C-alpha positions as a Markdown table, in Angstrom:
| # | Residue | x | y | z |
|---|---|---|---|---|
| 1 | Unk | 91.9 | -102.7 | -111.0 |
| 2 | Unk | 89.1 | -100.7 | -113.2 |
| 3 | Unk | 85.9 | -100.0 | -112.4 |
| 4 | Unk | 83.7 | -97.3 | -110.1 |
| 5 | Unk | 84.0 | -97.3 | -106.1 |
| 6 | Unk | 80.9 | -96.7 | -104.6 |
| 7 | Unk | 82.0 | -95.2 | -101.5 |
| 8 | Unk | 80.0 | -93.6 | -98.7 |
| 9 | Unk | 81.4 | -90.3 | -97.7 |
| 10 | Unk | 81.3 | -89.6 | -93.7 |
| 11 | Unk | 81.5 | -86.4 | -92.5 |
| 12 | Unk | 84.4 | -84.7 | -91.9 |
| 13 | Unk | 86.3 | -85.6 | -94.8 |
| 14 | Unk | 87.0 | -83.6 | -98.2 |
| 15 | Unk | 86.3 | -85.4 | -101.3 |
| 16 | Unk | 90.1 | -85.1 | -101.8 |
| 17 | Unk | 90.7 | -86.4 | -98.7 |
| 18 | Unk | 88.9 | -90.0 | -99.7 |
| 19 | Unk | 90.8 | -90.5 | -103.4 |
| 20 | Unk | 93.5 | -90.1 | -101.0 |
| 21 | Unk | 92.9 | -92.6 | -98.7 |
| 22 | Unk | 91.5 | -94.5 | -101.3 |
| 23 | Unk | 94.7 | -94.2 | -103.3 |
| 24 | Unk | 97.1 | -95.7 | -100.1 |
| 25 | Unk | 94.4 | -98.4 | -99.6 |
| 26 | Unk | 94.3 | -99.7 | -103.3 |
| 27 | Unk | 97.8 | -98.6 | -104.0 |
| 28 | Unk | 97.3 | -96.6 | -107.6 |
| 29 | Unk | 97.8 | -93.6 | -108.4 |
| 30 | Unk | 95.0 | -93.6 | -111.1 |
| 31 | Unk | 91.8 | -92.3 | -108.4 |
| 32 | Unk | 89.5 | -89.6 | -109.4 |
| 33 | Unk | 86.6 | -88.3 | -108.0 |
| 34 | Unk | 83.3 | -87.7 | -109.4 |
| 35 | Unk | 82.0 | -84.6 | -107.2 |
| 36 | Unk | 82.6 | -82.7 | -104.6 |
| 37 | Unk | 80.8 | -83.6 | -101.5 |
| 38 | Unk | 81.1 | -80.3 | -98.9 |
| 39 | Unk | 83.2 | -81.8 | -95.6 |
| 40 | Unk | 80.0 | -81.7 | -93.4 |
| 41 | Unk | 78.1 | -83.5 | -96.0 |
| 42 | Unk | 78.1 | -87.7 | -96.1 |
| 43 | Unk | 76.8 | -89.3 | -98.9 |
| 44 | Unk | 77.4 | -91.3 | -102.1 |
| 45 | Unk | 80.9 | -89.9 | -103.8 |
| 46 | Unk | 81.3 | -92.3 | -107.1 |
| 47 | Unk | 85.4 | -93.1 | -106.8 |
| 48 | Unk | 86.7 | -94.3 | -110.0 |
| 49 | Unk | 90.1 | -96.7 | -110.6 |
| 50 | Unk | 92.4 | -97.3 | -113.1 |
| 51 | Unk | 90.8 | -96.7 | -117.1 |
| 52 | Unk | 87.3 | -95.8 | -115.1 |
| 53 | Unk | 89.2 | -92.3 | -114.4 |
| 54 | Unk | 88.4 | -91.4 | -118.5 |
| 55 | Unk | 85.2 | -91.5 | -117.5 |
| 56 | Unk | 84.9 | -88.8 | -114.2 |
| 57 | Unk | 82.6 | -86.4 | -116.9 |
| 58 | Unk | 80.3 | -88.5 | -117.7 |
| 59 | Unk | 79.4 | -89.0 | -113.9 |
| 60 | Unk | 79.8 | -85.2 | -112.6 |
| 61 | Unk | 77.3 | -84.8 | -115.4 |
| 62 | Unk | 74.3 | -87.3 | -113.8 |
| 63 | Unk | 71.6 | -85.6 | -111.4 |
| 64 | Unk | 72.3 | -86.2 | -108.3 |
| 65 | Unk | 69.5 | -86.8 | -105.2 |
| 66 | Unk | 70.3 | -84.8 | -101.6 |
| 67 | Unk | 68.4 | -85.9 | -98.7 |
| 68 | Unk | 67.5 | -82.0 | -97.1 |
| 69 | Unk | 67.0 | -79.9 | -94.5 |
| 70 | Unk | 65.8 | -76.3 | -94.6 |
| 71 | Unk | 65.7 | -74.4 | -90.8 |
| 72 | Unk | 63.2 | -72.0 | -90.6 |
| 73 | Unk | 63.9 | -68.5 | -88.3 |
| 74 | Unk | 67.0 | -67.3 | -89.5 |
| 75 | Unk | 69.9 | -67.0 | -92.2 |
| 76 | Unk | 73.5 | -67.5 | -91.6 |
| 77 | Unk | 76.0 | -66.1 | -94.6 |
| 78 | Unk | 76.8 | -69.3 | -95.9 |
| 79 | Unk | 73.5 | -70.2 | -96.2 |
| 80 | Unk | 74.2 | -73.4 | -94.1 |
| 81 | Unk | 74.6 | -74.4 | -90.0 |
| 82 | Unk | 78.5 | -73.5 | -90.3 |
| 83 | Unk | 77.7 | -69.6 | -91.0 |
| 84 | Unk | 77.0 | -67.0 | -89.0 |
| 85 | Unk | 73.4 | -65.4 | -88.8 |
| 86 | Unk | 72.2 | -62.6 | -90.8 |
| 87 | Unk | 69.0 | -62.3 | -90.1 |
| 88 | Unk | 66.6 | -63.8 | -87.3 |
| 89 | Unk | 62.9 | -63.8 | -87.1 |
| 90 | Unk | 60.8 | -66.1 | -85.1 |
| 91 | Unk | 58.4 | -68.8 | -86.7 |
| 92 | Unk | 55.8 | -67.4 | -83.9 |
| 93 | Unk | 52.8 | -70.1 | -85.8 |
| 94 | Unk | 53.7 | -73.3 | -87.1 |
| 95 | Unk | 53.4 | -72.8 | -90.8 |
| 96 | Unk | 50.9 | -75.5 | -92.1 |
| 97 | Unk | 51.9 | -78.9 | -94.1 |
| 98 | Unk | 49.5 | -77.6 | -96.9 |
| 99 | Unk | 51.7 | -74.4 | -97.0 |
| 100 | Unk | 55.1 | -76.2 | -97.2 |
| 101 | Unk | 53.5 | -78.6 | -99.9 |
| 102 | Unk | 52.9 | -75.7 | -101.7 |
| 103 | Unk | 55.7 | -74.0 | -101.9 |
| 104 | Unk | 57.8 | -76.7 | -102.5 |
| 105 | Unk | 56.1 | -77.9 | -105.5 |
| 106 | Unk | 56.7 | -74.4 | -107.1 |
| 107 | Unk | 60.6 | -75.3 | -107.4 |
| 108 | Unk | 60.1 | -78.3 | -109.8 |
| 109 | Unk | 61.5 | -78.0 | -113.1 |
| 110 | Unk | 64.0 | -75.1 | -114.7 |
| 111 | Unk | 64.8 | -72.3 | -111.8 |
| 112 | Unk | 66.8 | -69.8 | -111.5 |
| 113 | Unk | 69.4 | -69.9 | -108.4 |
| 114 | Unk | 71.7 | -67.0 | -107.1 |
| 115 | Unk | 74.7 | -68.7 | -107.0 |
| 116 | Unk | 76.1 | -68.8 | -103.0 |
| 117 | Unk | 78.6 | -65.9 | -101.9 |
| 118 | Unk | 80.5 | -68.8 | -100.0 |
| 119 | Unk | 81.3 | -71.3 | -103.2 |
| 120 | Unk | 84.6 | -71.4 | -105.6 |
| 121 | Unk | 82.6 | -69.7 | -108.9 |
| 122 | Unk | 84.9 | -67.1 | -110.3 |
| 123 | Unk | 83.9 | -64.0 | -110.5 |
| 124 | Unk | 86.4 | -61.6 | -112.8 |
| 125 | Unk | 89.5 | -64.0 | -111.8 |
| 126 | Unk | 88.8 | -64.3 | -108.1 |
| 127 | Unk | 86.7 | -67.3 | -106.0 |
| 128 | Unk | 83.3 | -65.6 | -105.0 |
| 129 | Unk | 84.5 | -66.6 | -101.1 |
| 130 | Unk | 87.7 | -64.8 | -101.2 |
| 131 | Unk | 85.6 | -61.9 | -101.9 |
| 132 | Unk | 83.7 | -62.5 | -98.9 |
| 133 | Unk | 86.6 | -63.5 | -96.7 |
| 134 | Unk | 88.3 | -60.0 | -97.4 |
| 135 | Unk | 84.9 | -58.5 | -96.9 |
| 136 | Unk | 84.8 | -56.9 | -100.7 |
| 137 | Unk | 81.1 | -56.3 | -102.8 |
| 138 | Unk | 80.6 | -58.4 | -105.3 |
| 139 | Unk | 77.8 | -59.0 | -108.0 |
| 140 | Unk | 77.1 | -62.9 | -107.8 |
| 141 | Unk | 75.9 | -64.6 | -110.6 |
| 142 | Unk | 72.4 | -66.2 | -111.2 |
| 143 | Unk | 72.2 | -69.7 | -113.2 |
| 144 | Unk | 69.9 | -71.9 | -114.4 |
| 145 | Unk | 69.1 | -75.1 | -113.1 |
| 146 | Unk | 66.4 | -78.2 | -113.2 |
| 147 | Unk | 65.1 | -79.7 | -110.5 |
| 148 | Unk | 63.8 | -82.9 | -111.7 |
| 149 | Unk | 61.8 | -84.1 | -108.8 |
| 150 | Unk | 61.0 | -82.4 | -105.0 |
| 151 | Unk | 59.2 | -84.5 | -102.6 |
| 152 | Unk | 58.5 | -83.4 | -98.6 |
| 153 | Unk | 59.0 | -85.8 | -96.2 |
| 154 | Unk | 58.4 | -84.1 | -92.9 |
| 155 | Unk | 58.2 | -80.8 | -90.7 |
| 156 | Unk | 59.2 | -80.5 | -87.1 |
| 157 | Unk | 58.2 | -76.7 | -85.0 |
| 158 | Unk | 59.9 | -76.0 | -81.6 |
| 159 | Unk | 58.1 | -74.2 | -79.2 |
| 160 | Unk | 61.4 | -73.3 | -77.2 |
| 161 | Unk | 63.6 | -72.1 | -80.3 |
| 162 | Unk | 60.6 | -70.6 | -82.7 |
| 163 | Unk | 62.1 | -72.3 | -85.6 |
| 164 | Unk | 61.0 | -74.9 | -87.8 |
| 165 | Unk | 62.7 | -78.0 | -90.0 |
| 166 | Unk | 61.0 | -78.8 | -92.9 |
| 167 | Unk | 63.0 | -82.2 | -94.7 |
| 168 | Unk | 62.8 | -82.6 | -98.3 |
| 169 | Unk | 64.4 | -85.3 | -100.7 |
| 170 | Unk | 65.4 | -83.6 | -104.0 |
| 171 | Unk | 66.4 | -85.0 | -107.6 |
| 172 | Unk | 68.5 | -82.3 | -109.2 |
| 173 | Unk | 71.1 | -81.2 | -112.1 |
| 174 | Unk | 75.0 | -80.7 | -111.7 |
| 175 | Unk | 75.5 | -77.3 | -110.3 |
| 176 | Unk | 72.3 | -77.0 | -108.2 |
| 177 | Unk | 72.9 | -75.8 | -104.7 |
| 178 | Unk | 71.0 | -77.0 | -102.0 |
| 179 | Unk | 72.0 | -74.9 | -99.4 |
| 180 | Unk | 70.3 | -71.8 | -101.7 |
| 181 | Unk | 67.4 | -73.9 | -102.3 |
| 182 | Unk | 66.8 | -74.3 | -98.8 |
| 183 | Unk | 67.3 | -70.5 | -98.6 |
| 184 | Unk | 65.2 | -69.9 | -101.4 |
| 185 | Unk | 62.1 | -72.0 | -99.7 |
| 186 | Unk | 61.9 | -70.5 | -96.9 |
| 187 | Unk | 61.9 | -67.0 | -98.6 |
| 188 | Unk | 58.4 | -68.4 | -100.5 |
| 189 | Unk | 57.2 | -69.1 | -96.9 |
| 190 | Unk | 57.7 | -65.7 | -95.4 |
| 191 | Unk | 61.0 | -66.4 | -93.8 |
| 192 | Unk | 64.7 | -66.1 | -93.4 |
| 193 | Unk | 66.2 | -69.8 | -93.2 |
| 194 | Unk | 69.1 | -72.3 | -94.2 |
| 195 | Unk | 70.5 | -75.5 | -94.7 |
| 196 | Unk | 71.6 | -77.7 | -91.5 |
| 197 | Unk | 71.5 | -81.2 | -93.1 |
| 198 | Unk | 72.2 | -82.5 | -96.1 |
| 199 | Unk | 72.7 | -86.1 | -97.4 |
| 200 | Unk | 73.7 | -87.1 | -101.2 |
| 201 | Unk | 71.8 | -91.1 | -101.4 |
| 202 | Unk | 72.1 | -91.3 | -105.1 |
| 203 | Unk | 74.7 | -90.2 | -108.2 |
| 204 | Unk | 73.1 | -91.1 | -111.5 |
| 205 | Unk | 72.2 | -95.0 | -111.1 |
| 206 | Unk | 74.7 | -95.6 | -107.7 |
| 207 | Unk | 72.7 | -94.9 | -104.7 |
| 208 | Unk | 73.2 | -96.0 | -101.0 |
| 209 | Unk | 72.4 | -99.3 | -100.9 |
| 210 | Unk | 75.3 | -99.7 | -103.6 |
| 211 | Unk | 78.1 | -97.8 | -101.2 |
| 212 | Unk | 80.8 | -98.9 | -99.3 |
| 213 | Unk | 82.4 | -97.4 | -96.7 |
| 214 | Unk | 86.5 | -96.6 | -95.6 |
| 215 | Unk | 86.5 | -99.0 | -93.2 |
| 216 | Unk | 84.5 | -101.7 | -95.1 |
| 217 | Unk | 87.4 | -101.6 | -97.5 |
| 218 | Unk | 90.0 | -101.9 | -95.1 |
| 219 | Unk | 88.0 | -105.5 | -93.9 |
| 220 | Unk | 88.3 | -106.7 | -98.0 |
| 221 | Unk | 91.7 | -105.8 | -98.1 |
| 222 | Unk | 92.4 | -107.4 | -94.7 |
| 223 | Unk | 90.8 | -110.7 | -95.2 |
| 224 | Unk | 92.2 | -111.1 | -99.3 |
| 225 | Unk | 88.7 | -110.3 | -100.3 |
| 226 | Unk | 87.9 | -107.8 | -103.8 |
| 227 | Unk | 86.9 | -104.4 | -103.2 |
| 228 | Unk | 83.3 | -104.2 | -104.5 |
| 229 | Unk | 83.6 | -102.0 | -107.8 |
| 230 | Unk | 81.2 | -101.6 | -110.3 |
| 231 | Unk | 81.6 | -102.2 | -114.1 |
| 232 | Unk | 82.5 | -99.4 | -115.9 |
| 233 | Unk | 79.4 | -100.0 | -118.1 |
| 234 | Unk | 77.4 | -100.0 | -115.6 |
| 235 | Unk | 78.1 | -96.7 | -114.2 |
| 236 | Unk | 77.5 | -95.3 | -117.9 |
| 237 | Unk | 74.0 | -96.7 | -117.5 |
| 238 | Unk | 71.9 | -93.6 | -118.1 |
| 239 | Unk | 74.1 | -93.6 | -121.5 |
| 240 | Unk | 72.5 | -95.0 | -124.7 |
| 241 | Unk | 74.4 | -98.2 | -125.4 |
| 242 | Unk | 75.3 | -99.2 | -129.1 |
| 243 | Unk | 76.3 | -102.8 | -129.4 |
| 244 | Unk | 78.7 | -104.0 | -132.2 |
| 245 | Unk | 80.3 | -106.9 | -133.9 |
| 246 | Unk | 83.6 | -107.5 | -133.8 |
| 247 | Unk | 84.9 | -106.4 | -136.7 |
| 248 | Unk | 83.6 | -102.7 | -135.7 |
| 249 | Unk | 85.0 | -103.4 | -132.3 |
| 250 | Unk | 88.6 | -103.2 | -134.1 |
| 251 | Unk | 88.1 | -100.1 | -136.3 |
| 252 | Unk | 86.8 | -98.5 | -132.8 |
| 253 | Unk | 89.7 | -99.9 | -131.0 |
| 254 | Unk | 91.9 | -98.1 | -132.9 |
| 255 | Unk | 89.7 | -94.6 | -132.2 |
| 256 | Unk | 88.2 | -94.4 | -136.1 |
| 257 | Unk | 85.4 | -93.0 | -137.1 |
| 258 | Unk | 82.1 | -94.6 | -138.1 |
| 259 | Unk | 79.5 | -94.3 | -140.4 |
| 260 | Unk | 76.2 | -93.3 | -137.9 |
| 261 | Unk | 74.6 | -96.2 | -136.2 |
| 262 | Unk | 71.1 | -96.8 | -137.1 |
| 263 | Unk | 69.1 | -96.7 | -135.0 |
| 264 | Unk | 71.5 | -94.0 | -133.7 |
| 265 | Unk | 71.5 | -93.4 | -130.1 |
| 266 | Unk | 69.4 | -90.2 | -128.4 |
| 267 | Unk | 72.1 | -89.4 | -125.6 |
| 268 | Unk | 75.3 | -86.7 | -126.8 |
| 269 | Unk | 77.4 | -89.4 | -125.8 |
| 270 | Unk | 76.7 | -92.9 | -125.5 |
| 271 | Unk | 78.3 | -96.7 | -125.0 |
| 272 | Unk | 79.9 | -98.4 | -127.7 |
| 273 | Unk | 79.7 | -102.3 | -126.1 |
| 274 | Unk | 80.6 | -105.8 | -127.3 |
| 275 | Unk | 78.9 | -108.7 | -125.4 |
| 276 | Unk | 78.2 | -106.0 | -123.0 |
| 277 | Unk | 81.4 | -105.3 | -122.6 |
| 278 | Unk | 82.7 | -101.4 | -122.6 |
| 279 | Unk | 84.4 | -101.0 | -125.8 |
| 280 | Unk | 84.5 | -97.3 | -125.6 |
| 281 | Unk | 81.8 | -93.8 | -125.5 |
| 282 | Unk | 81.5 | -92.2 | -129.3 |
| 283 | Unk | 79.3 | -89.1 | -129.8 |
| 284 | Unk | 78.2 | -87.1 | -133.3 |
| 285 | Unk | 81.6 | -86.0 | -135.4 |
| 286 | Unk | 81.1 | -82.4 | -136.0 |
| 287 | Unk | 80.3 | -83.0 | -139.6 |
| 288 | Unk | 77.2 | -84.7 | -138.7 |
| 289 | Unk | 77.4 | -87.6 | -141.3 |
| 290 | Unk | 79.7 | -89.6 | -138.9 |
| 291 | Unk | 80.4 | -90.3 | -135.1 |
| 292 | Unk | 84.1 | -90.5 | -133.3 |
| 293 | Unk | 85.3 | -91.7 | -130.3 |
| 294 | Unk | 85.1 | -89.5 | -127.0 |
| 295 | Unk | 87.4 | -92.4 | -125.0 |
| 296 | Unk | 88.5 | -95.7 | -126.3 |
| 297 | Unk | 89.4 | -98.1 | -122.9 |
| 298 | Unk | 91.7 | -101.2 | -123.2 |
| 299 | Unk | 90.9 | -104.2 | -124.4 |
| 300 | Unk | 92.3 | -106.3 | -122.0 |
| 301 | Unk | 91.6 | -104.3 | -119.1 |
| 302 | Unk | 87.5 | -102.8 | -120.2 |
| 303 | Unk | 84.7 | -103.5 | -118.3 |
């Protein structure tokens, strides 16, 4: 069994929990996920099975699309709804839709984020959340990420609680902290804020509509039906493709370096296919005169 299982992760489960469940259901140890989702977040979590575990890094690096809600009125130490309140400031008058639209669009493009205190990023060999739990001061690093697209969806003002929620959809690069984005949007609007809800609706070219749940996988197995897997080739559709002939395929399967193809694929890593079947992933050699294999797939099981 080789391919990508487009899993819809439910709330309350860690990404590791999902891998463990899939291993047990499918009876295979060769299983890996393509990017951690927090237990409180549900959404698209591609799981690689068999030969597809070789492409985990190439799926992890893809863009992600989220539907998020920022709540203005108070901030938390974790930057989401699970944390302790840090700043509390009533939204006395509802923020206009026009003001929200204007501010949100300012975050499109390359932006700088400060890594959240409650994260696994290491500083001086120690994870940031370990500093937080020990109540030790630490300088949090900054990083640049790219917001490919951000779209305002709705806003709701709570007259009783004096808070206001802002729902938006965002497509971003790997490493983007959506909870930090919610905090920064709030600051730009003049209020402390936090992320109160988050769903990942797409990873690369895999979207919510492509996914299956763990219960649906169990149903397939109970009814002796095939588990729906996406081919390796389809899962890597964001990489350019180089179609080869049978003679070249034999060289590729033996991991040989080859002359630069013409035209040259534009993505740093690119698919190598024979009759639309995945053979390998190649990249430009360090000498810039040849290409070399990054991954080669087993001939009898490649997808």
